[in-house]
C-alpha positions in Angstrom: 49.1 95.0 111.0 46.9 92.0 111.6 43.9 93.9 110.2 45.6 94.8 107.0 46.5 91.2 106.6 42.9 90.2 107.2 41.7 92.8 104.7 44.1 91.5 102.0 42.9 88.0 102.6 39.3 89.2 102.1 40.2 91.0 99.0 42.0 88.1 97.6 39.0 85.9 98.4 36.7 88.1 96.5 39.2 88.5 93.7 39.5 84.7 93.5 35.8 84.4 93.7 35.3 86.9 90.9 37.9 85.1 88.9 36.1 81.8 89.5 32.8 83.3 88.6 34.3 84.9 85.5 35.8 81.5 84.6 32.5 79.8 85.3 30.7 82.4 83.3 33.1 81.9 80.4 32.7 78.2 80.6 29.0 78.6 80.7 29.1 80.9 77.8 31.3 78.5 75.9 28.9 75.7 76.9 25.9 77.7 75.7 27.7 78.5 72.5 28.6 74.9 72.0 25.0 73.9 72.6 23.7 76.6 70.3 26.2 75.6 67.6 25.4 72.0 68.0 21.7 72.8 67.8 22.2 74.9 64.7 24.3 72.1 63.1 21.7 69.5 64.1 18.9 71.6 62.8 20.8 72.2 59.5 21.4 68.4 59.3 17.7 67.8 60.0 16.7 70.2 57.3 19.0 68.5 54.9 17.6 65.1 55.9 14.1 66.5 55.6 14.9 67.7 52.1 16.5 64.4 51.2 13.4 62.6 52.6 11.2 64.9 50.6 13.2 64.2 47.4 13.0 60.5 48.2 9.3 60.8 48.7 8.9 62.6 45.4 11.1 60.0 43.7 8.9 57.3 45.3 5.8 59.1 44.0 7.3 59.2 40.5 8.2 55.6 40.8 4.7 54.9 41.9 3.3 56.7 38.9 5.7 54.7 36.7 4.6 51.6 38.5 1.0 52.6 37.8 1.8 53.0 34.1 3.5 49.7 34.2 0.5 48.2 35.8 -1.8 49.7 33.1 0.5 48.4 30.4 0.8 45.1 32.2 -3.0 44.8 32.5 -3.4 45.4 28.8 -0.9 42.6 28.1 -2.7 40.3 30.5 -5.6 40.1 28.0 -3.1 38.8 25.3 -1.2 36.6 27.8 -3.9 34.8 29.6 -1.6 31.8 30.2 0.7 34.0 32.3 -2.1 35.7 34.3 -1.4 33.9 37.5 2.3 34.9 37.5 1.5 38.5 36.7 -1.2 38.6 39.4 1.4 37.3 41.9 3.7 40.1 40.9 0.9 42.7 41.1 0.2 41.5 44.7 3.9 41.8 45.4 4.0 45.3 44.0 0.9 46.2 46.0 2.5 44.9 49.2 5.7 47.0 48.4 3.5 50.0 47.9 1.9 49.4 51.2 5.3 49.0 52.8 6.4 52.3 51.2 3.3 54.0 52.4 3.9 52.7 55.9 7.5 54.0 55.7 6.3 57.4 54.6 4.0 57.5 57.6 6.9 56.7 59.8 9.0 59.5 58.1 6.2 62.0 58.8 6.0 60.8 62.4 9.8 61.2 62.7 9.6 64.7 61.3 7.0 65.6 64.0 9.1 63.9 66.6 12.2 65.9 65.4 10.3 69.2 65.6 9.0 68.3 69.1 12.1 66.9 70.7 15.6 67.7 69.6 16.9 65.4 72.3 15.8 62.5 70.2 17.8 63.6 67.2 20.3 60.7 67.4 17.5 58.2 67.6 15.7 59.9 64.7 19.0 59.9 62.8 19.4 56.2 63.3 15.8 55.7 62.2 16.4 57.9 59.2 19.4 55.8 58.3 17.3 52.6 58.7 14.6 54.1 56.6 17.1 55.1 53.9 18.5 51.7 53.8 15.1 50.2 53.5 14.3 52.7 50.8 17.5 51.8 49.0 16.7 48.1 49.3 13.1 48.7 48.2 14.4 50.9 45.3 16.9 48.2 44.3 14.2 45.5 44.5 11.8 47.6 42.4 14.6 48.2 39.9 15.3 44.5 39.7 11.6 43.7 39.4 11.2 46.4 36.8 14.0 44.9 34.7 12.5 41.5 35.2 9.1 42.7 34.2 10.6 44.5 31.2 12.4 41.4 30.1 9.3 39.2 30.6 7.2 41.7 28.8 9.6 41.7 25.9 9.6 37.9 25.9 5.8 37.9 26.1 5.6 40.4 23.2 7.9 38.1 21.2 5.7 35.1 22.0 2.6 37.2 21.1 4.2 38.1 17.7 5.1 34.5 17.1 1.6 33.3 18.1 0.1 36.0 15.9 2.3 34.9 12.9 1.3 31.3 13.6 -2.4 32.3 13.8 -2.0 34.1 10.5 -0.5 31.1 8.9 -3.2 28.9 10.4 -5.9 31.2 9.1 -4.3 31.2 5.7 -4.1 27.4 5.7 -7.7 27.2 6.8 -8.7 29.6 4.0 -6.8 27.6 1.5 -8.4 24.4 2.7 -11.8 26.0 2.6 -11.1 26.9 -1.1 -10.0 23.3 -1.8 -13.1 22.0 0.0 -15.3 24.2 -2.1 -13.6 23.0 -5.2 -14.0 19.4 -4.0 -17.7 20.0 -3.3 -18.2 21.5 -6.7 -16.3 18.6 -8.3 -18.4 16.2 -6.2 -21.6 17.9 -7.5 -20.3 17.6 -11.0 -19.4 13.9 -10.4 -22.9 13.3 -8.9 -24.4 14.8 -12.0 -22.2 12.7 -14.2 -22.9 9.7 -12.0 -26.7 10.3 -12.4 -26.2 10.5 -16.1 -24.1 7.3 -16.1 -26.8 5.5 -14.0 -29.4 6.6 -16.5 -27.3 5.5 -19.4 -26.5 2.2 -17.6 -30.2 1.6 -17.0 -30.9 2.3 -20.7 -28.0 -0.1 -21.7 -29.2 -2.6 -19.2 -32.7 -2.6 -20.8 -31.1 -2.9 -24.2 -28.9 -5.8 -23.1 -32.0 -7.4 -21.6 -33.7 -7.1 -24.9 -30.6 -8.6 -26.6 -30.4 -11.6 -24.3 -34.0 -12.4 -25.2 -33.1 -12.8 -28.9 -32.7 -16.5 -28.5 -36.2 -16.9 -27.1 -37.5 -14.7 -29.9 -35.7 -16.8 -32.5 -37.0 -20.0 -31.0 -40.5 -18.5 -31.0 -40.2 -17.4 -34.6 -38.9 -20.8 -35.6 -41.8 -22.6 -34.0 -44.2 -20.2 -35.7 -42.5 -20.9 -39.0 -42.4 -24.7 -38.7 -45.8 -25.0 -37.0 -46.5 -28.7 -36.5 -44.3 -30.0 -39.3 -41.3 -30.7 -37.1 -41.1 -31.0 -33.4 -38.2 -28.9 -31.9 -36.9 -28.4 -28.4 -38.9 -25.6 -26.7 -35.9 -24.2 -24.9 -32.9 -24.5 -27.3 -34.9 -24.8 -30.5 -32.8 -27.8 -31.7 -34.0 -30.6 -34.0 -33.6 -34.1 -32.5 -33.4 -37.2 -34.7 -33.2 -40.8 -33.2 -30.0 -42.6 -34.1 -31.7 -46.0 -34.7 -33.6 -44.4 -37.6 -30.4 -43.0 -39.2 -27.8 -45.7 -38.3 -27.5 -49.3 -37.5 -26.3 -50.2 -34.0 -22.6 -49.4 -33.6 -22.4 -48.1 -37.2 -21.6 -44.6 -38.5 -22.9 -45.3 -42.1 -26.1 -43.4 -42.8 -29.0 -45.6 -43.9 -30.3 -45.0 -47.4 -34.0 -45.1 -46.3 -33.3 -42.4 -43.7 -31.8 -40.0 -46.1 -35.1 -38.8 -47.6 -36.6 -38.1 -44.1 -33.3 -36.4 -43.0 -33.3 -34.3 -46.2 -36.9 -33.1 -45.6 -36.4 -32.3 -42.0 -33.1 -30.5 -42.6 -34.5 -28.4 -45.5 -37.6 -27.4 -43.5 -35.6 -26.6 -40.3 -32.6 -24.9 -41.8 -34.8 -23.2 -44.4 -36.8 -21.6 -41.6 -33.5 -20.3 -40.2 -31.9 -18.9 -43.2 -35.0 -17.5 -44.9 -36.6 -15.8 -41.9 -35.5 -12.1 -41.8 -36.0 -12.2 -38.0 -33.6 -15.0 -37.5 -30.9 -14.8 -40.3 -29.2 -11.6 -39.1 -28.4 -13.3 -35.8 -27.4 -16.7 -37.1 -23.8 -17.7 -36.4 -23.4 -21.5 -36.7 -25.4 -24.6 -37.6 -24.1 -27.4 -35.5 -24.5 -31.2 -36.1 -24.0 -33.0 -32.8 -23.8 -36.8 -32.3 -24.9 -38.3 -28.9 -24.7 -41.9 -27.6 -25.8 -43.7 -24.4 -23.4 -44.7 -21.7 -22.9 -48.3 -22.8 -19.2 -48.8 -23.6 -16.2 -46.6 -23.0 -16.1 -42.9 -23.3 -13.5 -42.8 -26.1 -15.4 -45.4 -28.1 -18.6 -43.5 -27.8 -16.9 -40.2 -28.5 -15.4 -41.6 -31.8 -18.8 -43.1 -32.7 -20.7 -39.9 -32.0 -18.1 -37.9 -33.9 -18.3 -40.1 -37.1 -22.0 -40.1 -37.1 -22.1 -36.3 -36.9 -19.6 -36.1 -39.8 -21.7 -38.5 -41.8 -24.8 -36.4 -41.4 -23.0 -33.2 -42.2 -21.4 -34.7 -45.3 -24.8 -35.9 -46.6 -26.4 -32.5 -45.9 -23.6 -30.6 -47.7 -24.3 -32.6 -50.9 -27.9 -31.3 -51.0 -28.7 -28.6 -53.6 -30.4 -26.7 -50.8 -27.2 -26.4 -48.9 -25.3 -25.2 -51.9 -28.0 -22.7 -52.9 -28.1 -21.1 -49.5 -24.4 -21.4 -48.9 -24.8 -23.4 -45.7 -21.3 -24.8 -45.8 -19.5 -21.9 -44.0 -22.1 -22.1 -41.2 -21.9 -25.9 -40.5 -19.7 -27.7 -38.0 -19.9 -31.3 -36.6 -19.2 -32.3 -33.1 -19.3 -35.6 -31.1 -20.5 -35.5 -27.5 -20.4 -39.2 -26.6 -22.7 -39.5 -23.5 -21.8 -36.2 -21.9 -25.4 -34.8 -22.6 -27.3 -38.0 -21.9 -31.1 -37.6 -21.6 -32.3 -38.4 -18.0 -35.8 -38.8 -16.6 -36.0 -38.3 -12.9 -32.2 -38.8 -12.6 -32.2 -42.1 -14.6 -30.7 -42.2 -18.1 -33.0 -42.9 -21.0 -30.6 -44.7 -23.3 -32.9 -44.8 -26.3 -33.5 -41.0 -26.1 -29.8 -40.4 -25.5 -28.8 -42.1 -28.8 -29.6 -39.2 -31.1 -28.4 -36.6 -33.7 -29.1 -33.0 -32.9 -29.2 -30.2 -35.4 -29.0 -26.9 -33.6 -28.1 -23.3 -34.3 -26.0 -20.8 -32.4 -26.5 -17.1 -32.5 -23.9 -14.4 -32.8 -22.3 -13.5 -29.4 -24.5 -16.0 -27.8 -21.9 -16.9 -25.1 -21.4 -13.3 -24.2 -25.1 -12.7 -24.0 -25.5 -15.7 -21.7 -22.8 -14.3 -19.4 -24.4 -10.9 -19.4 -27.8 -12.4 -18.7 -26.4 -14.3 -15.7 -24.9 -11.0 -14.4 -28.2 -9.1 -14.9 -30.2 -11.9 -13.3 -27.7 -11.9 -10.3 -28.2 -8.2 -9.9 
């Protein structure tokens, strides 16, 4: 009885042990299944992540190509936008740094792939790193997109500025061309004016020589008059006037012509005026025959002016009664003038009163005053 009981207890032990082992085996199988399932799931996730990383890498390569294209286009625009060169260089450096960062991240991804293949136990760590890398890639992609938009906007602005500058340059070139044409016209006009100016100078020199010859008429007339009269009558060498002493013609303080002086006055007048009106070298230039009365400075000015005026009238009245004056129509040429002592004769600054009391018969040529002024201008030049 006790043996059977002992046998039953042994059987129960082994049954319990078998059950325990079966349970442990089941648990172990379940654990192995779970581990295998988890491994399969993790491998599937890793493959997906590898595919995503590959796509991201390809996307990055495409973006790098685009960035390279942008860099080429950007470098072309650098030649036109020299003033923005420093800013663009800075951006290029930034892009280069980003490329380096991306390259480093790609290396990290490759290392992570190797680490995933070598040690599945580090999957969680790798997953975290993958997440970190993805975030970094997203941030980098976002930054690149923003910079791309910024570059596109700036390039658009630069293109607009280049177009504006090109239009302005075209306008400036057109303005310069127009100014060159105007300058050429001005130079041509200047050449024409210089030619005209040279002609005017030549003409002026000719006229100047002619005027010089005209201003010398008075001297020629005086020379011809001296040649005509010879030693018969003494005339002034500069003005060509005939001077007669007042004491011969008039008594002191009187304006009545002396009878004994009339014969001498008639002879001197006819010879002097005859030489003027009959000489073909003189007559064309003759304008006036002037009878001037002069006194010394004794007495007041008005008294002497009245006396000199009356004596000049007395001489003119007598001369106009002569047949010679009527025959040669002298009357329209003759005028009388009193000068008092305004033209007194002085010797070394001292008045010669006897010589100052005189009657002068002189002539004036046509345009004589104008010729004198012209002669002064020419002499001044």
